[in-house]
C-alpha positions in Angstrom: 129.6 19.6 106.1 126.3 18.2 104.7 125.8 19.0 101.1 122.3 19.7 99.8 120.5 16.3 99.4 119.1 15.3 96.0 115.6 15.1 97.4 115.7 18.8 98.4 117.1 19.8 95.1 114.2 17.9 93.4 111.7 19.5 95.8 113.0 23.0 95.0 112.6 22.4 91.3 109.0 21.2 91.7 108.1 24.0 94.2 109.2 26.8 91.9 106.1 26.3 89.8 103.7 24.8 92.3 100.1 26.0 91.9 99.0 28.8 94.2 95.5 28.6 95.7 93.2 31.4 94.6 92.9 33.0 98.1 96.8 33.2 98.3 97.4 34.7 94.9 99.0 38.2 95.2 97.1 41.2 93.8 98.6 43.0 90.8 99.9 45.8 93.1 100.1 46.7 96.7 100.9 44.6 99.7 104.0 44.8 102.0 106.9 42.7 100.8 108.2 40.1 103.2 110.0 36.8 103.2 110.0 33.6 105.2 112.7 30.9 105.5 111.6 27.3 104.9 114.7 25.6 106.5 115.1 21.9 106.1 117.7 20.0 108.2 118.6 16.5 109.0 117.7 15.4 112.6 117.5 12.2 114.6 114.1 11.3 113.0 115.1 12.3 109.4 114.4 15.5 107.6 112.9 18.3 109.7 111.6 21.9 109.4 112.4 24.8 111.6 109.3 26.5 113.0 108.7 29.2 115.6 105.7 30.0 117.7 104.9 33.7 117.9 104.1 35.3 121.2 100.5 35.6 122.4 100.6 39.4 122.8 101.4 40.3 119.2 99.0 42.5 117.1 99.1 40.1 114.2 99.3 36.3 114.1 99.5 36.1 117.9 100.5 32.7 119.2 100.6 31.1 115.8 103.3 28.7 114.7 105.2 30.0 111.6 108.3 29.9 109.6 110.9 32.4 110.6 110.6 35.6 108.6 109.3 39.1 108.4 109.3 42.3 106.4 111.9 42.9 103.7 113.9 46.0 104.7 115.4 48.5 102.3 118.8 47.3 103.4 118.1 43.7 102.3 119.6 43.0 98.9 117.1 40.2 98.2 114.2 38.2 99.7 116.7 35.5 100.4 118.9 37.9 102.4 115.8 39.1 104.3 114.7 35.5 105.2 118.2 34.6 106.5 118.4 37.8 108.5 115.0 37.3 110.1 115.8 33.7 110.9 119.0 34.8 112.6 117.3 37.6 114.6 114.4 35.4 115.7 116.1 32.0 116.3 119.9 32.5 116.3 120.2 30.3 113.1 123.6 31.2 111.6 123.2 32.2 107.9 126.8 31.0 107.2 125.7 27.4 107.8 122.6 27.7 105.5 122.4 27.1 101.7 119.5 28.7 99.8 118.2 26.2 97.2 115.2 27.9 95.7 112.1 30.0 96.2 108.4 29.1 96.0 106.0 31.4 94.1 105.0 34.6 95.9 102.1 34.2 98.2 99.7 36.7 99.7 98.3 37.1 103.2 95.1 39.2 102.9 94.6 39.5 106.7 97.9 41.3 107.2 98.4 42.6 103.6 101.8 40.8 103.2 103.3 39.6 99.9 105.4 36.7 101.0 108.5 35.2 99.2 108.9 31.7 100.7 112.7 30.9 100.5 113.7 27.2 100.5 117.0 26.4 102.2 119.2 23.6 103.5 120.7 23.6 107.0 124.2 22.5 106.0 125.7 23.2 109.4 123.0 23.1 112.1 123.5 25.2 115.2 121.6 25.6 118.5 118.4 27.6 118.1 116.2 29.4 120.7 113.9 32.4 120.9 116.3 35.3 120.4 113.7 38.1 119.8 111.7 37.2 122.9 109.2 40.0 122.2 108.2 38.2 119.0 109.1 34.5 119.5 107.8 32.3 122.3 109.4 29.0 121.2 111.6 27.5 118.4 111.3 23.9 117.3 112.8 21.5 114.7 109.7 19.5 113.6 110.4 16.1 111.9 108.7 15.7 108.5 107.6 12.2 109.7 105.5 13.8 112.4 103.9 16.3 110.1 103.1 13.5 107.6 101.6 11.2 110.3 97.8 11.0 109.7 97.3 11.0 113.5 98.6 14.5 113.6 96.3 15.9 110.8 93.5 18.3 111.6 91.3 20.5 109.5 90.5 24.2 109.9 87.4 26.0 108.7 87.6 29.6 107.4 84.7 31.9 106.6 82.0 30.0 108.4 82.4 26.8 106.5 83.0 28.2 103.0 86.6 27.0 102.9 88.6 24.4 104.7 92.4 24.2 105.1 95.0 21.8 106.6 96.3 21.8 110.1 99.0 19.8 112.0 99.2 19.0 115.7 102.9 18.6 116.5 105.4 19.4 119.3 102.7 21.0 121.4 101.7 23.3 118.6 98.7 23.5 116.3 100.0 24.6 112.9 97.4 26.2 110.7 96.8 29.0 108.2 99.5 30.1 105.8 102.2 27.9 107.4 100.1 24.8 107.3 99.1 25.4 103.6 102.8 25.5 102.7 103.6 22.4 104.8 100.7 20.6 103.2 102.0 21.4 99.6 105.6 20.5 100.5 104.5 17.1 101.9 102.7 16.4 98.6 105.6 17.6 96.4 108.2 15.8 98.4 106.3 12.5 98.3 105.9 12.4 102.1 102.1 12.7 102.3 100.4 9.6 103.8 96.8 8.7 103.2 94.5 10.2 105.8 90.7 10.4 106.0 89.1 13.8 105.8 85.6 12.2 106.1 84.6 11.8 109.7 87.6 13.7 111.0 86.9 14.7 114.6 89.8 17.2 115.0 88.3 20.2 113.3 88.8 23.9 114.2 87.3 27.2 113.1 89.6 30.2 112.5 88.4 33.4 114.2 89.9 36.9 114.6 91.1 35.6 118.0 92.7 32.3 116.9 91.2 28.9 116.7 88.2 27.3 118.4 87.1 23.6 118.2 84.2 22.8 116.0 81.5 20.6 117.5 
């Protein structure tokens, strides 16, 4: 058994009070309650994160890489329970081998009207993962933190015709952007993994559209 590492405990402590960008701050009321599982493990290349890629035919967030997760059901006793259930249903990750270590501040997805509880966890006993709910999930990947932090894998994404820019990551055949990339970017900073990269003159830039991403320029 692998006990929760000190670096993750420290990260959880910092993440509980991390600042929330204005566009992701939940409204005072409304929004559908949901939870995602931010699952750290230890792989061949060091710490990694479990990500899924959603199917192209979905009505919302089609084709996007994401953390496992979904709507909190009335039968879920807590956001943590919902995040673990969704991860098991989507990837086959066994909740018995996962230790919850904390929760990030609640975040809001205006596009889908979801209030999201991001649950931070440690994969104490990793197991084989794969797309279980094949209607929802096209691929499952354990992405090393080192690859996410590599400046060569950084991109930028424009939202709202240039009014706002956000981070992106090109890893394991996926282009991670939007809500998931914003969380990854914050965790890299809080965990001390972020490496210097140049935003000026960056050639890998994309624009978010209702149909996904398109290259800029």
